[in-house]
C-alpha positions in Angstrom: 0.2 0.0 0.1 1.3 3.3 -0.9 1.4 6.3 2.2 -1.2 8.6 2.1 1.0 11.7 3.0 4.0 13.0 1.2 7.3 12.1 2.7 8.8 15.2 4.8 12.6 15.5 5.3 14.0 15.0 8.9 16.2 17.3 11.0 19.7 15.3 9.9 18.6 16.3 6.2 21.4 17.5 4.3 21.4 21.0 3.2 23.6 22.0 0.0 24.6 25.5 -1.1 22.7 27.5 -3.6 25.2 27.5 -7.0 26.8 31.2 -7.3 27.0 31.9 -11.0 30.9 33.2 -11.7 31.8 36.4 -12.9 32.0 35.0 -16.5 28.1 34.1 -16.8 25.0 35.5 -15.9 23.3 39.0 -15.7 24.7 42.1 -14.0 21.9 41.6 -11.4 23.5 38.1 -10.4 26.6 39.4 -10.1 25.7 42.6 -8.0 24.8 39.7 -5.5 22.1 41.9 -3.6 24.1 44.8 -3.2 22.9 48.0 -3.7 24.6 50.8 -4.8 25.0 54.0 -2.5 24.2 56.5 -4.6 22.6 56.4 -8.0 24.8 57.6 -10.5 23.0 60.0 -13.0 22.6 58.8 -16.8 25.1 61.1 -18.8 27.7 59.4 -16.4 26.5 56.0 -17.3 27.6 56.4 -20.9 31.2 55.4 -21.2 33.4 57.9 -22.8 35.8 56.5 -25.3 39.7 57.7 -24.9 39.3 59.8 -27.9 36.4 61.7 -26.2 37.6 62.2 -23.1 40.9 63.5 -24.3 38.5 66.3 -26.2 36.7 66.8 -23.1 39.9 67.5 -21.1 41.1 70.0 -23.8 37.8 71.9 -24.1 38.1 72.2 -20.2 41.3 73.6 -20.4 40.5 75.9 -23.0 37.3 76.9 -21.1 39.6 77.7 -18.0 42.5 79.5 -20.2 39.7 81.7 -21.7 38.4 82.8 -18.6 41.9 83.9 -16.9 42.5 85.7 -20.1 39.4 87.6 -20.3 40.2 88.4 -16.6 42.9 90.2 -17.4 41.7 91.7 -20.5 38.5 93.3 -18.5 40.7 94.8 -16.1 41.7 98.4 -16.6 39.9 98.0 -20.2 37.8 100.3 -21.7 34.6 98.3 -20.5 36.1 97.1 -17.2 37.0 99.3 -14.1 40.5 100.7 -14.1 43.4 98.3 -12.8 43.5 100.0 -9.0 47.2 99.8 -7.5 47.7 100.6 -3.9 51.4 101.9 -3.1 52.5 100.7 0.2 55.7 102.2 1.8 57.4 99.6 4.1 60.0 101.8 5.8 59.8 105.5 7.2 62.7 105.7 4.3 60.7 104.3 1.5 60.5 107.3 -1.1 56.9 106.8 -2.3 56.8 110.1 -3.8 59.5 109.3 -6.5 57.9 106.0 -7.5 55.1 108.5 -8.1 56.9 111.0 -10.3 58.5 108.1 -12.2 54.9 106.3 -12.8 53.6 109.8 -14.0 56.6 110.3 -16.5 54.9 107.4 -19.0 54.8 108.7 -22.8 51.9 108.7 -24.8 49.8 108.9 -21.5 47.3 111.1 -20.0 47.5 111.7 -16.0 44.5 113.0 -13.9 45.8 114.1 -10.6 43.0 114.1 -7.5 43.6 117.2 -5.7 42.1 116.2 -2.5 44.0 112.8 -1.7 47.8 113.3 -1.6 49.6 111.0 -4.2 46.1 109.6 -5.6 46.3 110.0 -9.4 44.9 108.2 -12.4 46.8 107.4 -15.8 45.4 106.7 -19.1 47.2 105.0 -21.9 45.1 105.1 -24.8 47.6 103.3 -26.9 47.9 100.4 -24.6 44.1 100.5 -24.0 44.7 100.6 -20.4 43.6 103.1 -17.2 45.3 102.9 -14.0 44.3 104.4 -10.6 47.3 104.8 -8.4 46.4 105.3 -4.1 49.1 105.7 -1.9 48.5 104.4 1.8 49.7 106.6 4.6 52.4 105.4 6.1 51.5 104.2 10.0 47.5 104.1 9.0 46.8 100.6 10.0 43.1 101.2 9.3 43.8 102.7 5.6 45.9 100.0 4.6 43.8 97.3 5.5 40.5 99.0 3.8 42.8 99.4 0.5 43.8 96.3 0.3 40.2 94.9 0.4 39.5 96.5 -2.7 42.9 96.7 -4.4 43.4 95.2 -7.4 47.3 95.0 -7.1 49.6 96.0 -4.2 52.7 97.9 -4.9 55.0 97.2 -1.7 57.9 100.1 -1.7 60.9 98.9 0.0 64.1 100.6 1.3 67.1 99.3 -0.8 69.2 98.5 2.6 66.9 97.5 5.2 63.8 96.4 3.0 61.3 97.2 6.0 61.4 98.5 9.5 59.2 96.7 12.2 55.9 98.9 11.5 56.5 97.4 8.1 56.6 93.9 9.4 53.6 94.6 11.6 51.8 95.9 8.3 52.8 92.8 6.4 51.5 90.6 9.0 48.2 92.1 9.1 47.9 91.9 5.2 48.9 88.5 5.0 46.2 87.4 7.5 43.7 89.5 5.8 44.4 88.3 2.1 46.5 89.2 -0.1 45.9 90.4 -3.4 48.7 90.7 -6.4 51.4 92.4 -5.6 54.9 93.6 -7.0 57.8 94.8 -4.9 59.5 98.1 -5.8 63.0 99.5 -4.6 63.5 103.2 -5.6 66.5 105.0 -4.8 70.2 103.5 -4.7 71.3 104.8 -7.7 74.2 106.9 -6.2 75.8 104.1 -5.0 79.1 102.6 -6.5 78.5 99.5 -8.9 79.6 97.0 -6.1 78.0 98.0 -3.4 74.5 98.5 -5.4 75.1 94.7 -6.4 75.6 93.6 -2.7 72.7 95.6 -1.2 70.3 93.9 -3.9 71.8 90.4 -3.2 71.4 91.3 0.9 67.7 92.7 0.1 66.7 89.4 -1.9 68.1 87.2 0.5 65.6 89.1 3.1 62.5 89.1 1.5 62.7 85.6 0.7 61.1 84.5 3.6 58.2 86.8 3.2 57.8 86.7 -0.6 59.4 83.2 -2.1 60.0 83.7 -5.8 59.0 87.5 -5.7 61.1 89.5 -8.5 62.4 92.8 -7.0 61.6 95.9 -9.5 64.3 99.0 -9.4 62.7 102.2 -10.0 65.2 104.9 -11.1 64.2 105.5 -14.6 61.5 105.8 -16.9 62.0 102.3 -18.7 61.8 100.9 -15.2 58.9 102.3 -14.6 57.5 100.9 -17.8 58.5 97.5 -17.0 56.8 97.7 -13.7 53.7 99.0 -15.3 53.9 95.9 -17.7 54.5 93.6 -14.9 51.2 94.6 -13.0 49.1 94.6 -16.1 50.3 91.1 -16.9 50.4 89.0 -13.8 47.9 86.5 -12.5 45.3 87.9 -10.0 44.6 86.5 -6.9 41.5 86.4 -5.8 39.9 87.1 -2.1 36.4 85.1 -1.8 34.9 87.6 0.7 35.2 90.5 -2.0 34.4 88.3 -5.4 30.9 87.9 -3.6 30.0 90.8 -3.2 29.9 94.2 -5.2 32.2 96.3 -3.6 33.4 100.1 -4.3 36.0 102.8 -3.6 35.1 106.3 -3.8 36.1 108.2 -6.4 34.2 111.5 -5.7 31.5 112.1 -3.0 29.3 115.0 -1.7 26.7 115.2 1.0 23.6 116.7 1.2 22.2 117.3 4.3 18.7 116.1 5.5 15.9 118.8 6.7 15.5 117.9 9.8 19.3 117.6 10.9 22.3 119.0 9.4 24.4 115.8 11.3 22.7 113.0 8.9 22.1 113.2 5.5 22.3 111.5 1.9 25.7 110.6 0.8 26.2 110.5 -3.0 29.4 108.3 -3.7 30.6 107.9 -6.9 33.2 105.0 -8.2 33.7 102.1 -10.6 31.5 98.8 -9.5 33.8 95.8 -9.1 33.4 92.3 -8.0 29.6 91.5 -8.7 26.3 93.4 -9.8 25.2 95.9 -7.7 21.7 96.0 -6.6 20.2 98.9 -5.3 17.4 97.5 -3.0 20.6 95.4 -1.2 22.1 97.0 1.6 25.5 98.7 1.5 28.1 98.5 4.3 30.6 101.7 4.8 33.8 100.1 6.2 34.1 101.5 9.6 30.7 103.7 9.7 28.0 100.9 9.3 25.3 99.6 7.3 23.2 101.9 5.3 20.3 101.7 2.7 20.3 103.3 -1.0 17.5 105.3 -2.5 18.6 105.1 -6.0 21.5 104.7 -8.6 22.9 107.3 -11.1 25.3 107.0 -14.1 27.4 110.0 -14.6 29.9 110.3 -17.5 32.8 108.2 -16.6 36.0 110.8 -15.8 38.7 108.2 -16.6 37.4 107.2 -20.1 39.9 106.2 -22.7 37.7 108.2 -25.5 36.9 111.4 -24.0 34.4 113.5 -26.0 36.1 116.4 -27.9 34.7 119.8 -27.1 34.8 122.6 -30.1 37.7 125.0 -29.4 40.0 122.5 -27.4 43.2 121.5 -28.9 44.2 117.9 -29.3 45.8 116.4 -26.6 49.6 116.1 -26.9 51.6 113.1 -25.8 51.6 113.8 -22.2 49.0 116.1 -20.4 47.7 116.6 -16.6 44.2 117.1 -16.2 42.8 118.6 -12.6 39.5 116.7 -11.2 38.3 117.8 -7.9 37.5 115.6 -5.4 33.6 116.2 -4.9 33.4 116.4 -8.8 30.0 117.8 -8.7 30.3 119.9 -11.8 31.1 116.7 -14.0 28.5 114.8 -12.1 25.2 117.1 -12.8 26.0 117.2 -16.6 24.4 114.0 -18.4 23.3 112.1 -15.6 21.0 109.1 -15.9 18.9 107.6 -13.2 19.8 103.7 -13.8 17.5 102.4 -11.3 15.5 103.9 -7.9 14.7 101.8 -4.6 11.6 99.6 -4.7 10.4 99.8 -0.9 9.0 96.4 -1.2 11.9 94.5 -2.3 14.5 96.8 -0.2 16.5 94.9 2.8 15.4 96.2 6.1 18.2 97.5 8.1 16.5 95.4 11.4 20.0 94.1 13.1 17.9 92.6 16.2 15.0 90.8 17.1 13.0 93.1 19.7 11.8 90.3 22.3 8.3 90.4 23.4 8.0 89.5 27.2 4.4 88.8 27.3 4.7 86.4 24.4 4.7 83.5 26.1 1.0 81.7 26.9 -1.0 83.6 29.6 -3.8 81.7 31.5 -6.2 83.7 34.3 -5.4 82.2 37.6 -8.2 80.3 38.9 -10.0 81.3 42.6 -7.7 78.4 44.3 -4.3 79.7 42.9 -5.7 83.3 44.0 -6.1 82.3 47.3 -2.7 80.4 47.7 -1.2 83.6 46.3 -2.9 86.0 49.4 -1.9 83.0 51.7 1.7 83.4 50.7 1.6 87.1 51.0 0.3 87.1 54.6 2.5 84.6 55.3 6.0 86.6 53.7 4.5 89.7 55.2 7.3 91.6 57.4 6.9 94.4 60.2 8.9 97.3 58.9 9.6 100.8 60.5 8.1 103.4 58.0 7.5 107.1 58.5 4.6 108.5 59.6 1.6 109.0 57.4 3.0 106.1 54.7 0.6 104.2 53.1 0.4 100.7 52.7 1.7 100.8 48.7 4.5 103.2 49.7 5.3 100.7 52.5 5.8 97.9 49.9 8.2 99.9 48.2 10.6 100.3 51.1 13.5 97.7 50.7 15.9 96.9 53.8 19.2 97.2 52.9 20.2 93.8 53.9 17.8 92.6 51.2 19.1 95.0 48.5 22.8 93.7 49.4 21.8 89.7 48.9 20.2 90.4 46.0 22.8 92.3 44.5 25.1 89.2 45.6 23.1 86.8 43.7 23.3 88.7 40.6 27.1 89.3 40.8 27.6 85.8 41.8 27.4 84.7 38.1 30.0 86.7 36.9 32.6 86.2 39.8 35.5 84.7 38.1 36.7 81.5 39.7 40.0 81.7 40.8 39.0 85.5 42.3 41.9 87.2 40.7 40.3 89.8 38.5 38.7 90.8 41.8 42.1 91.6 43.7 43.3 93.5 40.5 40.6 95.7 40.5 40.8 96.3 44.4 44.4 97.0 43.6 43.1 99.6 40.9 40.6 101.5 42.9 43.2 101.7 45.9 45.9 103.4 44.0 43.1 105.9 42.3 41.9 106.7 45.9 45.6 107.3 47.0 46.6 109.4 43.6 43.8 112.3 45.0 45.7 113.3 48.5 49.0 112.9 46.2 47.6 115.2 43.8 46.6 117.7 46.5 50.0 117.8 47.5 51.6 118.2 44.7 50.1 122.0 44.3 53.7 123.5 45.5 55.9 121.2 42.7 56.8 122.3 39.3 54.2 120.9 36.2 56.9 119.2 34.7 58.0 117.0 37.8 54.8 116.3 38.3 53.5 115.1 35.2 57.2 113.1 34.9 56.0 111.3 38.0 52.7 110.4 37.3 53.8 109.0 33.9 56.4 107.0 35.8 53.6 105.6 38.2 51.4 104.7 35.5 54.1 102.5 33.9 55.0 101.1 37.1 51.4 100.3 37.5 51.1 98.9 34.1 54.0 96.4 34.8 52.5 95.1 37.9 49.2 94.3 36.3 51.0 92.6 33.7 52.7 90.5 36.1 49.7 89.3 37.9 48.1 88.3 34.1 51.4 86.1 33.3 51.0 84.5 37.1 47.5 83.8 36.6 48.4 82.4 32.8 51.1 80.1 34.4 48.9 79.0 36.9 45.9 78.3 34.8 48.5 76.0 32.8 50.2 74.3 35.9 46.7 73.9 37.6 43.9 74.0 34.8 40.4 74.8 36.0 41.2 74.2 39.6 39.5 77.0 42.1 39.9 76.5 46.2 36.2 75.9 47.6 35.5 79.0 49.8 35.4 78.7 53.7 32.6 81.4 54.0 29.9 80.1 51.5 28.8 76.8 51.5 29.8 74.7 48.1 26.1 74.0 47.3 25.3 78.0 47.1 28.3 79.1 45.4 28.1 76.2 42.7 24.4 75.7 42.5 24.6 76.8 38.9 26.8 74.1 38.1 26.3 70.3 37.2 28.2 66.7 37.1 28.7 65.1 33.9 29.1 61.4 33.7 31.2 61.9 30.7 31.9 65.1 29.0 32.2 63.6 25.4 28.8 61.6 25.7 26.3 62.8 28.0 23.9 64.7 26.7 23.6 68.6 26.9 20.2 70.5 25.4 21.4 73.2 23.4 18.2 75.0 24.2 18.1 74.8 27.6 18.1 78.0 30.1 19.1 80.4 27.5 20.0 83.9 28.3 17.6 86.9 27.6 20.2 88.0 25.0 19.0 85.0 22.7 15.8 86.4 22.3 17.3 89.4 20.2 19.3 87.3 18.0 18.7 85.5 14.4 19.1 81.6 13.9 19.3 79.9 10.7 17.4 76.5 10.1 19.9 75.3 8.1 23.1 77.8 7.7 24.7 76.0 5.2 21.9 75.2 3.0 21.2 78.9 3.1 25.0 79.8 2.2 25.0 77.3 -0.9 21.5 78.8 -2.2 23.1 82.2 -2.1 26.4 81.7 -3.6 24.4 79.4 -6.4 22.2 82.8 -7.0 25.7 84.6 -7.4 27.2 82.4 -10.0 24.2 82.2 -12.1 24.4 86.0 -12.1 20.3 86.3 -11.6 20.7 89.9 -9.8 20.1 93.0 -11.8 21.7 96.1 -11.1 24.8 98.0 -12.0 27.3 96.0 -13.8 30.7 95.5 -13.0 33.2 98.3 -14.7 30.1 100.7 -14.5 30.9 104.3 -13.0 28.0 104.8 -10.7 26.8 107.1 -8.3 25.3 105.8 -5.3 22.7 107.9 -2.9 23.1 106.2 0.7 20.5 107.2 3.0 20.8 108.7 6.6 24.5 108.9 6.7 26.5 110.7 9.7 28.1 113.9 8.4 31.4 112.4 10.1 31.6 109.8 6.9 32.2 112.8 4.8 34.6 114.3 7.1 37.0 111.4 7.3 36.6 111.4 3.4 37.9 114.9 3.4 40.7 114.3 5.5 42.0 112.0 2.9 41.0 108.6 4.2 39.7 106.2 2.1 35.8 105.4 1.3 35.1 101.7 0.9 31.9 100.5 0.4 30.4 97.1 0.2 26.9 95.4 -1.0 25.5 93.1 1.6 24.3 89.5 1.2 20.6 88.7 2.5 20.6 88.6 6.2 24.4 90.1 6.8 22.8 93.0 8.9 21.4 90.6 11.2 22.7 89.6 14.4 23.7 86.1 15.7 26.6 84.4 17.2 29.7 84.1 15.2 32.3 81.8 15.9 35.9 82.3 14.7 38.6 79.7 14.1 42.1 81.6 15.5 45.5 80.9 16.1 47.9 83.1 18.4 50.8 85.3 16.2 53.9 84.9 17.0 54.7 88.2 17.7 52.4 89.1 20.6 53.0 87.2 24.1 51.1 89.0 26.4 48.7 87.2 28.3 44.9 87.6 26.9 42.0 86.5 29.2 38.6 85.3 28.1 35.9 88.2 27.9 38.2 90.9 27.4 37.4 93.8 25.0 39.0 93.2 21.5 38.9 94.5 18.3 37.8 92.3 15.5 38.4 92.7 11.9 36.1 90.2 10.0 35.9 90.2 6.3 35.0 93.7 5.3 33.6 94.5 9.1 35.3 96.3 12.1 34.0 96.1 15.5 34.8 95.5 19.1 33.5 92.6 21.7 34.2 90.6 24.2 34.7 87.1 23.5 34.9 83.4 24.9 37.6 81.3 24.0 37.0 77.5 23.4 38.7 74.2 22.3 38.4 73.2 18.7 36.9 69.9 18.9 34.6 67.6 16.8 32.1 66.7 19.8 29.0 68.5 20.6 30.3 70.2 23.7 33.6 72.6 24.0 35.4 73.4 26.9 36.2 77.0 27.9 39.4 78.4 27.9 40.3 81.3 30.4 43.2 82.5 28.2 44.0 82.5 24.6 46.6 79.5 24.4 49.7 80.3 22.5 50.4 76.7 21.4 47.0 75.7 19.7 43.9 76.8 17.6 40.9 78.1 19.7 37.6 78.9 18.7 36.3 82.3 19.2 32.6 83.2 20.4 31.0 86.5 20.0 27.9 88.4 19.1 28.1 90.0 16.1 26.3 90.7 12.6 26.1 87.6 10.3 28.9 87.3 7.8 28.7 84.4 5.4 32.4 82.5 5.2 34.8 82.4 4.1 35.9 85.2 5.5 39.4 86.2 7.5 39.6 87.5 10.7 42.0 89.4 12.8 42.1 89.9 16.4 43.7 93.1 17.7 44.3 94.5 21.3 44.3 98.2 22.1 47.4 99.4 24.2 46.8 102.3 26.7 48.6 104.5 24.5 45.9 103.7 21.5 48.0 101.3 19.6 46.5 98.2 17.9 48.8 95.3 18.8 47.9 92.1 16.4 47.5 89.1 19.0 45.5 86.2 16.6 44.4 85.6 13.2 41.9 82.9 11.5 38.8 82.9 9.8 35.1 82.6 10.2 34.3 78.8 11.2 30.5 79.2 11.7 27.4 80.9 12.6 26.1 79.1 15.1 23.9 79.9 18.5 23.9 76.3 19.2 27.3 75.4 19.7 27.7 74.6 23.5 30.5 76.3 25.6 31.2 74.6 28.8 32.9 76.3 31.9 34.9 73.2 34.0 35.6 73.5 37.6 38.1 71.6 39.3 37.3 71.0 43.2 40.8 69.5 44.6 40.9 67.2 47.9 43.9 65.4 49.3 43.7 61.6 51.1 44.0 61.6 54.6 43.8 57.7 55.5 44.3 55.2 52.8 42.9 51.7 52.7 42.7 49.1 49.9 40.2 50.8 47.8 38.8 53.2 50.2 40.3 56.6 51.3 39.3 59.3 53.6 39.7 62.6 51.6 39.4 65.9 53.3 40.0 69.7 52.3 37.6 69.5 49.2 34.5 70.3 51.1 34.2 72.1 55.0 30.9 71.1 56.3 28.6 67.5 56.1 25.7 69.5 53.8 28.1 69.8 51.0 29.6 66.2 51.1 25.6 65.0 50.8 24.9 67.5 47.9 27.9 66.6 45.4 27.6 62.7 46.4 26.3 61.7 43.2 29.2 63.4 41.2 32.1 60.9 40.1 35.4 61.5 41.2 38.8 61.2 39.7 42.6 61.1 40.5 45.5 63.1 38.9 46.9 59.6 38.5 43.9 58.0 36.7 41.8 56.5 39.8 37.8 56.9 39.5 35.6 56.5 42.4 32.6 58.0 44.0 31.8 59.3 47.5 30.4 56.9 50.3 29.6 59.0 52.8 30.3 61.9 55.0 32.5 61.6 58.3 31.8 64.2 61.2 30.7 67.5 60.5 34.0 69.2 58.7 34.0 68.2 55.6 35.8 64.6 55.6 34.1 62.1 53.5 34.5 58.3 52.8 35.5 57.6 49.0 35.2 54.6 47.2 37.7 54.0 44.1 38.9 51.3 41.5 42.2 50.6 43.3 44.4 51.9 45.6 45.7 55.5 46.3 48.8 56.7 46.4 49.6 59.3 49.2 51.1 62.0 46.6 48.0 61.6 44.6 45.1 64.0 44.6 41.5 63.9 44.5 39.2 65.8 42.0 35.6 66.4 41.2 34.4 68.1 38.3 31.9 70.4 38.1 30.2 72.1 34.3 28.2 75.1 33.7 27.1 76.4 30.3 28.5 80.2 29.3 27.3 82.7 26.7 29.3 85.4 25.3 28.8 89.1 26.8 26.8 91.6 24.7 29.5 94.3 23.9 29.0 94.6 20.3 30.4 97.7 19.4 30.9 99.1 15.6 33.0 101.9 16.5 36.7 101.3 16.2 38.7 103.9 17.4 41.7 104.9 15.0 44.9 103.7 15.7 48.0 105.4 16.8 51.3 104.7 14.6 52.8 101.5 15.6 55.5 101.1 17.4 57.5 98.0 18.7 56.6 97.6 22.4 59.7 97.1 24.3 57.9 97.1 27.8 56.6 93.6 27.9 57.9 91.0 29.9 59.8 87.8 28.8 57.9 84.5 30.1 61.0 83.6 31.7 61.1 86.4 34.1 57.7 85.4 35.5 58.2 83.3 38.8 55.6 81.3 40.5 55.4 82.2 44.2 
């Protein structure tokens, strides 16, 4: 009989592997083995190009790049492009900039247009070569003028001394220029022709060796004859242009002429009519403009006056033909030229115009408000009755007036609570300020006693005392920096205030790297005033893509235009009349709004003075200048970053400030103002991000010493001084300097001794540490006004690091 059910294999049935088709047979799907490609390739890449096609494609790309470079060279200084802007920068006090200007003006078949208002400024028109130049001399010692002109210059012409090259002020100027971003440059050496030929060759070799470090493979151009000046001009015209990213994506303009029209309400504010050649990108009238050193402004309209530096000027009847060499004088304001044949290119549209609003105005009533219930009202009345105090008041005072009378003790306690957050944990700043106050108090009677002395002796003694006080403060800062290096973040537990009260805003973390920290938790009130992007990098890419597609409408590059800038203070015009450069940059969308900026900087080797966090520094970020008090933090890839109390000389740090939004890339220079008004370069770097959610954590380390040591337990003292503090900090993990980890088991007695358990036996010379953490935020000290620096001189009063001894 045949079994009714089919045979089922048992658990011991042999299972053979499935057949695998080799690479030699089967379809591509079977060869893929079930793997899915990470990124689908576009259709055009699926077609494999042949060798000939690949060669043709590479040839076409090479040809396109070459044509783009040639087109850029031809447009610069041509009839259709802006004049080639050359800035002369003397790097030595003996550098002969005037002789260089006279030689450059003595070109054959060239027309020279002299600017009367600015010393050393002129334009050079060469119709035969179809080139036009604009030469501007940066005043020696004026750091802001040099940096502002370098922001918009096509080429820099460094004037060197034939013997020394550059002095200490020239070295400082070069450091700032290299950090900001150097455009194309050339090195000229006027003078030295009166030397004997042998000495001239020796000095030239010595100079070439001296500049090799700063300018490798740079060529020196002697400037003593007209032929040598022609060679220099040819080199400037044909050399490859170096690009600065922060200016290539924004329209910018160096003022050729300016006129101020006061408003009807006030003579201090009015419309500034600035004329110049558009560079970089197309200028839109609805965008905002930033006048370097003065702030952000709106434009009302853009005019197109006749070009004062045209290669083909209109010939007026009765005027003689120009000779091979002639000089034309143009006034600074140029109002006569601006008024004739002026065409209005475009006017601002109020609906499309960018707003000047830089901060969010926080609404204190923005949160959800509900009317309290009767039970809540009764509880509030009961709490008021419980907290009611009997206070002595003058006769006839009402209950309402009595409620506003506060005891002196209450005032003091409130002030202490407010100040508690700003107390520095090592208590050093307080000591320095107290010394300063006491010295000021002591100086007052000294001034009264000095009435019988002569004025010269009195002044001399005061100046000497000021220098001594500065040296003492500097020595104190060096000691604080050395203490922070030797004992990072360690503080002494206060004896007069309980540790649970003094460190109530701090918390313990199981792991600084992996423990979570909410970036939106307990934000300060200043965060209600700033703007934040949902995705900053995406917004930046979108804006730059629009710039590359050239979708904006407005004044094209190379046009000579007049911008009507609204609500400009009269001080801008006064500084222009004094001969200082007037530089305008158009702002990208959102660049007038305030946010939190993070800069990645490195300490400059020329300065070694200690710089504390939250000290006021001067920032040069891209095209902006401002003052702010920054935070310093470590540059890591984690989500939390430890605060640094000093600007370290050996590592790169992140500097965090409140400032207007700027889209990277942008260079940044940090200066510190001396008491005499000089600006010292202390750090250089670049803009890292615009991110208010970057968490900067301040760490505190409380230290204790093992009193009795057992196998895996120890009695620790001097970390706390009462029993309640030990119980409060019991959940926080302990560590030692020799790598042991542990926790608090229980307090012993009432004087802060505690029994601790560790993962191994402690050494008697070990130190027990407890880490506490708190998120910190920068101070809102943004100030767009930066005072003009005094001409820089190398400081010799700085104390060398080796001389600072610890007590």
